[in-house]
Backbone bond lengths (Angstrom), bond angles and torsions (degrees), N, CA, C in turn:
res aa  C-N    CA-C-N  psi(-1)  N-CA   C-N-CA  omega(-1)  CA-C   N-CA-C  phi
1 M - - - 1.404 - - 1.567 110.69 -
2 M 1.304 117.04 142.73 1.457 120.56 178.41 1.515 108.68 -131.12
3 A 1.318 115.39 132.82 1.476 121.94 172.88 1.512 108.57 -115.28
4 V 1.341 115.97 141.45 1.451 122.24 -179.54 1.504 111.44 -121.45
5 F 1.308 118.42 130.53 1.423 123.21 178.34 1.509 108.49 -110.72
6 G 1.343 116.69 140.12 1.466 120.28 176.97 1.567 112.14 96.05
7 V 1.315 117.67 5.89 1.443 121.16 175.56 1.513 106.59 -130.61
8 P 1.363 120.84 125.33 1.436 123.42 9.84 1.565 112.92 -90.59
9 Q 1.367 117.68 -9.37 1.424 120.54 -179.72 1.544 110.54 -111.34
10 A 1.328 119.33 119.90 1.455 122.97 179.75 1.532 110.60 -83.07
11 H 1.272 114.94 145.11 1.501 124.12 173.20 1.495 109.07 -127.12
12 E 1.324 118.76 148.35 1.444 121.44 -178.43 1.518 112.15 -62.47
13 D 1.361 116.88 -23.56 1.468 120.50 -177.24 1.519 112.33 -103.67
14 D 1.314 119.60 20.83 1.467 121.82 -179.92 1.541 112.90 -54.96
15 P 1.343 118.50 -43.88 1.491 117.23 177.41 1.500 111.52 -60.02
16 E 1.325 118.55 -41.06 1.460 120.83 178.96 1.549 110.55 -66.05
17 R 1.299 115.45 -41.56 1.492 118.81 178.17 1.542 109.53 -60.76
18 A 1.340 117.24 -39.99 1.461 119.50 -178.93 1.498 112.08 -67.06
19 V 1.351 117.95 -40.01 1.431 120.19 177.85 1.547 112.50 -71.02
20 R 1.310 116.79 -38.13 1.486 118.44 173.98 1.555 112.41 -60.40
21 A 1.320 114.92 -42.45 1.469 119.34 176.40 1.501 112.23 -59.70
22 A 1.362 114.73 -44.06 1.445 121.05 178.36 1.543 112.17 -61.18
23 L 1.303 116.13 -41.28 1.454 120.41 179.59 1.582 110.28 -68.22
24 A 1.336 116.15 -38.10 1.483 119.06 177.94 1.528 107.61 -68.51
25 L 1.282 121.62 -37.90 1.466 122.52 178.38 1.473 110.57 -65.75
26 R 1.362 116.80 -44.87 1.440 120.58 179.39 1.548 111.32 -59.73
27 D 1.329 115.33 -42.32 1.527 120.35 -179.49 1.512 111.28 -67.62
28 A 1.334 119.11 -33.48 1.490 121.92 -178.61 1.535 111.99 -84.60
29 F 1.277 116.18 -15.20 1.511 121.03 -169.76 1.548 111.99 -65.76
30 P 1.337 121.74 -38.70 1.511 120.80 -179.88 1.496 113.47 -55.75
31 E 1.298 116.71 -41.02 1.472 118.28 178.91 1.578 111.96 -62.66
32 F 1.360 114.33 -44.23 1.480 118.89 175.62 1.510 109.93 -62.55
33 A 1.291 120.12 -44.76 1.491 122.37 -177.78 1.547 108.47 -62.54
34 G 1.345 115.96 -35.64 1.502 118.97 178.19 1.498 111.11 -65.73
35 R 1.314 117.61 -39.78 1.493 120.18 179.43 1.523 110.12 -67.13
36 V 1.373 118.41 -40.09 1.435 121.40 179.39 1.549 109.25 -65.30
37 R 1.308 115.33 -40.52 1.471 119.72 177.95 1.515 112.35 -61.22
38 S 1.310 116.73 -47.66 1.500 120.90 -178.42 1.462 115.19 -70.63
39 R 1.363 117.40 -33.60 1.479 119.16 -178.16 1.509 112.75 -88.49
40 H 1.350 118.14 -31.31 1.452 119.76 -170.76 1.534 113.06 -125.65
41 A 1.359 117.11 2.34 1.439 120.32 -178.55 1.512 111.81 49.37
42 H 1.326 116.23 48.00 1.459 123.25 -178.66 1.521 108.99 -136.63
43 E 1.324 113.17 138.78 1.447 117.93 178.28 1.578 110.09 -94.38
44 V 1.281 116.90 138.74 1.460 121.69 177.28 1.532 108.63 -127.97
45 A 1.325 116.13 151.11 1.472 119.44 -178.60 1.532 107.89 -131.43
46 L 1.318 114.75 154.91 1.455 120.81 179.01 1.551 109.16 -120.11
47 R 1.331 114.27 128.63 1.483 121.57 173.96 1.500 106.46 -132.29
48 I 1.343 117.19 135.33 1.445 118.94 -174.61 1.540 108.74 -129.10
49 G 1.324 113.99 139.25 1.458 122.06 174.04 1.542 109.16 -125.66
50 V 1.302 116.67 130.60 1.485 120.21 179.72 1.495 108.23 -129.45
51 N 1.354 115.06 132.08 1.468 122.31 179.33 1.530 110.51 -137.98
52 T 1.305 116.08 160.23 1.438 121.48 -176.82 1.553 110.02 -129.62
53 G 1.298 114.54 137.93 1.479 119.25 176.03 1.518 111.71 165.79
54 E 1.305 113.78 -176.50 1.435 120.63 -177.58 1.518 111.64 -83.18
55 V 1.386 115.77 129.22 1.469 120.57 -178.07 1.562 106.76 -127.09
56 V 1.264 113.48 169.54 1.463 120.77 174.75 1.516 107.54 -108.77
57 S 1.301 115.24 131.39 1.502 122.24 177.60 1.505 108.45 -147.69
58 S 1.333 115.28 166.03 1.475 118.65 -179.63 1.540 105.99 -105.59
59 R 1.319 115.97 126.60 1.454 119.41 176.17 1.524 112.38 -62.37
60 E 1.329 116.02 -38.28 1.455 119.81 -178.21 1.496 109.90 -64.21
61 S 1.336 118.77 -46.95 1.456 122.15 -179.62 1.508 110.93 -63.75
62 A 1.355 115.42 -37.51 1.483 118.72 178.27 1.490 110.62 -60.46
63 A 1.343 117.86 -43.03 1.434 122.24 -178.09 1.506 109.67 -64.82
64 R 1.324 121.48 -28.28 1.443 125.37 177.97 1.520 111.19 -86.56
65 G 1.280 118.63 -3.02 1.491 122.23 -173.99 1.517 112.60 72.84
66 E 1.287 119.23 25.51 1.465 122.91 178.57 1.529 109.08 -117.84
67 L 1.279 116.12 53.95 1.459 121.77 -172.32 1.555 112.65 -68.41
68 V 1.331 113.89 127.35 1.463 120.54 169.66 1.539 107.16 -118.16
69 V 1.284 117.16 123.40 1.474 121.12 -178.85 1.492 109.50 -124.81
70 S 1.363 117.79 135.12 1.464 119.83 179.18 1.532 109.06 -138.09
71 G 1.275 114.98 160.21 1.466 121.18 179.18 1.506 110.45 141.69
72 D 1.401 113.58 168.75 1.459 117.08 -178.59 1.509 114.38 -62.19
73 P 1.304 122.43 -34.25 1.458 120.71 179.84 1.537 111.01 -62.20
74 V 1.362 117.37 -33.86 1.458 120.95 177.05 1.523 110.21 -67.16
75 N 1.265 116.26 -45.33 1.483 122.34 178.36 1.529 111.40 -58.86
76 V 1.336 115.69 -48.30 1.499 120.38 -179.52 1.505 109.69 -65.65
77 A 1.343 121.39 -38.47 1.461 120.68 176.37 1.506 111.32 -61.02
78 A 1.328 116.95 -38.85 1.473 119.91 177.75 1.488 111.05 -65.21
79 R 1.331 118.42 -41.36 1.457 121.41 176.38 1.526 112.29 -63.76
80 L 1.311 117.78 -40.92 1.507 121.79 177.38 1.527 109.23 -62.22
81 Q 1.338 117.23 -42.80 1.446 121.33 177.55 1.526 110.44 -60.45
82 Q 1.327 117.62 -45.36 1.447 119.76 178.81 1.508 114.38 -62.15
83 R 1.394 117.34 -30.86 1.461 121.47 -177.53 1.547 111.31 -88.66
84 A 1.323 117.80 -10.69 1.489 118.66 -178.89 1.501 110.97 -72.09
85 A 1.360 115.08 147.14 1.450 119.51 174.36 1.526 106.93 -79.24
86 P 1.383 116.71 162.88 1.439 118.91 177.94 1.520 110.43 -54.59
87 G 1.342 115.64 132.31 1.471 120.75 179.62 1.513 114.84 80.07
88 E 1.346 117.26 6.34 1.442 120.48 -172.94 1.608 108.13 -108.43
89 I 1.346 112.51 147.31 1.424 118.62 177.04 1.549 108.74 -118.36
90 L 1.309 115.58 112.61 1.501 121.04 176.72 1.506 109.12 -99.92
91 V 1.363 114.02 133.30 1.451 119.89 178.29 1.495 111.24 -124.68
92 G 1.337 117.55 154.34 1.419 123.25 176.08 1.506 111.18 -78.04
93 T 1.318 118.57 167.29 1.447 125.15 -175.95 1.534 113.08 -59.96
94 R 1.360 116.26 -44.39 1.460 120.18 -178.58 1.581 109.98 -64.02
95 T 1.313 114.73 -37.90 1.484 118.37 178.72 1.512 109.73 -65.59
96 R 1.342 117.15 -47.24 1.438 121.57 178.41 1.518 110.97 -58.95
97 T 1.297 120.33 -45.18 1.440 122.81 178.87 1.457 113.12 -59.31
98 A 1.349 118.23 -42.50 1.412 124.16 -179.73 1.479 115.18 -72.80
99 A 1.348 118.04 -24.18 1.470 121.22 -174.29 1.576 113.42 -108.65
100 Q 1.315 116.55 -2.29 1.465 119.89 -167.50 1.543 112.10 -67.23
101 R 1.312 118.41 -18.96 1.474 119.56 178.39 1.542 111.39 -68.01
102 A 1.331 116.14 -24.85 1.524 120.67 -173.20 1.485 112.82 -120.29
103 V 1.334 119.97 -10.17 1.435 121.65 -178.58 1.505 111.63 -130.01
104 A 1.329 117.33 142.04 1.457 124.47 175.84 1.551 107.54 -88.17
105 F 1.344 113.90 136.39 1.451 118.86 178.11 1.532 112.22 -127.40
106 A 1.278 117.61 154.67 1.438 124.01 169.69 1.550 109.30 -113.06
107 G 1.296 117.53 148.76 1.426 119.38 -179.39 1.466 112.15 129.56
108 P 1.295 118.24 -167.77 1.466 126.98 8.29 1.510 114.25 -88.59
109 R 1.322 116.15 166.27 1.435 119.85 172.74 1.530 107.47 -138.87
110 A 1.305 114.43 145.95 1.494 120.37 -179.60 1.537 107.43 -78.68
111 T 1.288 114.79 130.25 1.469 120.99 -178.00 1.509 111.48 -124.01
112 E 1.292 117.49 121.50 1.453 120.86 177.68 1.556 109.43 -65.43
113 A 1.324 116.19 134.74 1.446 120.04 177.84 1.490 111.66 -133.04
114 K 1.266 117.78 126.26 1.447 124.73 -179.16 1.550 107.12 -56.75
115 G 1.344 114.14 134.07 1.433 120.11 -178.98 1.518 117.13 86.47
116 K 1.349 115.27 0.63 1.440 121.35 179.79 1.556 108.84 -117.63
117 D 1.320 115.32 132.89 1.460 117.13 179.35 1.503 112.85 -71.67
118 D 1.312 116.77 -33.92 1.487 122.34 -178.57 1.520 108.46 -110.49
119 P 1.315 117.85 151.90 1.471 120.57 174.44 1.533 109.97 -58.85
120 V 1.330 115.75 150.70 1.426 124.54 176.67 1.547 107.49 -93.78
121 E 1.356 117.16 135.90 1.444 121.19 179.14 1.547 106.93 -78.95
122 A 1.332 116.62 123.15 1.445 120.41 -178.45 1.556 109.86 -121.49
123 W 1.320 113.79 146.64 1.482 120.49 177.95 1.591 105.33 -123.51
124 V 1.330 113.78 147.94 1.503 119.92 176.42 1.486 108.53 -97.24
125 A 1.335 114.99 120.16 1.485 119.95 175.07 1.503 106.42 -76.70
126 L 1.356 116.38 125.83 1.440 125.01 -177.50 1.527 115.20 -98.76
127 E 1.331 115.54 -56.22 1.432 119.35 -175.85 1.526 110.43 -168.11
128 V 1.329 115.49 163.14 1.432 120.97 175.88 1.583 105.62 -77.06
129 V 1.312 118.21 132.70 1.443 118.67 -178.96 1.539 109.46 -78.05
130 S 1.377 115.65 148.24 1.427 119.83 -174.21 1.493 113.92 -72.13
131 R 1.320 118.85 -25.02 1.450 124.05 -179.52 1.546 110.20 -131.73
132 P 1.341 116.56 82.42 1.479 117.56 -179.10 1.484 113.15 -59.29
133 T 1.300 116.67 151.04 1.476 119.66 176.96 1.527 106.48 -76.53
134 R 1.325 116.28 162.52 1.472 121.54 -176.84 1.498 109.02 -73.98
135 R 1.345 115.50 145.58 1.434 125.09 177.03 1.510 106.67 -100.05
136 G 1.339 118.54 133.29 1.419 122.11 174.02 1.546 111.47 66.17
137 V 1.364 114.08 -157.18 1.461 121.34 -178.58 1.536 106.39 -116.36
138 E 1.315 116.03 112.63 1.462 122.53 -176.81 1.493 110.34 -61.17
139 G 1.356 116.29 132.99 1.462 121.08 174.34 1.534 112.68 79.81
140 L 1.311 117.80 -3.97 1.491 119.64 -177.31 1.549 109.67 -92.13
141 S 1.310 116.14 125.21 1.471 119.41 175.44 1.531 104.41 -142.95
142 A 1.297 115.59 119.53 1.494 119.61 -177.24 1.531 107.04 -139.85
143 P 1.395 113.67 152.09 1.458 118.11 175.86 1.552 109.58 -73.23
144 L 1.287 114.12 167.97 1.464 120.78 177.18 1.485 107.27 -66.74
145 V 1.372 117.41 122.82 1.450 122.56 -178.10 1.524 108.80 -128.29
146 G 1.346 117.27 134.02 1.442 121.72 170.67 1.511 112.26 75.40
147 R 1.319 120.63 23.42 1.449 120.00 -177.86 1.568 109.61 -124.46
148 D 1.340 115.41 29.77 1.477 120.45 -179.57 1.542 110.14 -59.17
149 A 1.294 118.66 -43.47 1.474 120.96 -179.22 1.505 111.17 -63.53
150 E 1.310 117.66 -47.21 1.464 120.48 179.46 1.512 110.98 -62.57
151 M 1.341 117.69 -42.25 1.459 121.48 179.89 1.574 109.46 -63.11
152 G 1.338 113.19 -38.86 1.490 117.60 178.93 1.525 111.06 -62.68
153 V 1.332 117.59 -41.60 1.444 122.23 176.74 1.492 110.12 -61.51
154 L 1.320 119.14 -44.45 1.482 121.55 -177.69 1.533 110.13 -66.30
155 L 1.373 116.66 -42.29 1.460 118.42 179.92 1.510 111.61 -66.40
156 A 1.332 118.63 -39.36 1.437 122.13 178.10 1.574 110.48 -62.45
157 L 1.329 113.79 -41.56 1.469 116.92 179.30 1.550 109.54 -68.42
158 A 1.318 118.05 -37.55 1.462 119.75 178.45 1.533 110.01 -63.48
159 Q 1.306 117.99 -41.06 1.478 121.19 178.21 1.506 110.22 -63.12
160 R 1.326 115.59 -41.03 1.497 120.23 179.59 1.519 108.89 -62.62
161 V 1.327 118.18 -43.19 1.467 122.08 177.96 1.495 109.95 -59.70
162 S 1.362 115.21 -44.08 1.471 120.84 179.99 1.535 112.86 -60.51
163 H 1.344 115.22 -43.42 1.463 119.69 -177.24 1.509 112.52 -76.63
164 E 1.331 118.59 -39.78 1.442 122.33 -173.77 1.544 112.21 -90.25
165 R 1.341 118.26 -17.24 1.436 123.44 -177.55 1.501 113.13 56.71
166 A 1.337 113.91 37.94 1.479 121.24 178.45 1.508 106.00 -125.92
167 P 1.365 116.20 135.50 1.501 119.85 -178.68 1.542 112.36 -70.03
168 Q 1.284 114.77 152.32 1.450 124.91 171.67 1.503 110.34 -134.13
169 L 1.282 119.04 149.64 1.435 123.61 178.91 1.535 109.92 -109.85
170 V 1.309 112.31 128.44 1.501 120.09 176.59 1.530 106.77 -123.66
171 T 1.283 119.39 125.42 1.411 123.02 177.08 1.539 109.22 -116.66
172 L 1.365 114.92 126.81 1.454 119.79 176.05 1.523 108.97 -105.11
173 Y 1.318 117.96 119.33 1.413 122.87 179.95 1.535 111.22 -102.20
174 G 1.301 117.87 142.02 1.421 119.52 176.31 1.550 110.51 163.44
175 Q 1.277 117.84 152.82 1.415 123.05 177.60 1.514 112.69 -69.58
176 A 1.315 118.52 164.56 1.439 122.78 175.71 1.528 108.48 -54.18
177 A 1.312 117.96 141.57 1.473 126.28 175.91 1.481 112.16 74.61
178 W 1.319 121.00 16.88 1.416 124.54 178.40 1.531 111.96 -98.24
179 G 1.347 117.19 2.36 1.447 122.28 171.35 1.492 115.21 98.92
180 R 1.290 121.85 12.51 1.444 122.10 176.06 1.519 112.84 -61.22
181 A 1.349 115.55 -38.29 1.489 120.16 -178.79 1.457 112.05 -65.64
182 A 1.357 119.59 -22.68 1.439 123.16 -178.92 1.523 111.56 -69.43
183 F 1.347 116.69 -19.62 1.450 120.99 172.99 1.497 108.13 -82.19
184 S 1.343 118.43 102.59 1.449 121.25 -177.17 1.499 113.26 -54.08
185 P 1.349 120.11 138.14 1.447 117.90 178.93 1.521 115.19 -76.83
186 S 1.329 115.83 0.22 1.476 119.24 174.89 1.517 111.73 -148.84
187 W 1.303 114.58 148.57 1.456 121.80 179.48 1.530 108.33 -132.42
188 S 1.291 117.51 156.24 1.444 122.85 169.32 1.543 105.56 -103.62
189 I 1.300 115.91 127.70 1.462 119.31 -172.48 1.504 109.80 -123.82
190 G 1.300 118.05 131.58 1.522 122.74 170.64 1.526 110.68 77.64
191 S 1.319 115.78 177.09 1.451 122.43 -176.23 1.530 111.31 -68.37
192 D 1.357 119.42 -23.52 1.456 119.68 178.44 1.502 112.96 -87.85
193 A 1.336 117.67 7.67 1.463 122.87 176.26 1.539 111.15 50.19
194 T 1.281 115.75 47.26 1.472 120.77 176.74 1.521 109.95 -64.09
195 S 1.285 118.97 129.20 1.490 122.32 176.76 1.487 110.72 -87.02
196 V 1.309 117.82 129.36 1.438 123.43 -179.96 1.525 106.80 -120.52
197 F 1.325 117.96 128.44 1.473 121.90 -177.81 1.498 108.47 -116.39
């Protein structure tokens, strides 16, 4: 089974949401395994891999509930899942970095991954921490300042996408409260008000 967070709508805390969901699944699994054992005399195990990164998916298929997602982060998550011990949640470094304010982790450990020349750094998700650290700057709300050049690049790229009808990938990196949300996820371009996401 695969779950995807951030499609079709991305949130800055999607990695944290994914790890929290994995922890909840892990905690609920023993009851399910007990029912399977008593009803079918069969043992089942749970291994979870969580990874974060840019993937390719279809918005139309996501809206229909027929999501197909591909990309290196998906492949690495599958490799982490395969390397996890029963009841263990292995996460990639980007996931751990994004979720560490709210989740305790052990590690790292080098994990061999099929298709990778070098081992993948993996962390074990342990539990949700009782007192998460603050995200961003409390009470601070400011308009986008000093990013005219970056906004110009994004708008030029959006116009290019509109004219060429070819997709482009733009990734904005930054911690919470660094202004990523100020870059609107959609613009209207040109006289035909083409929407670009």
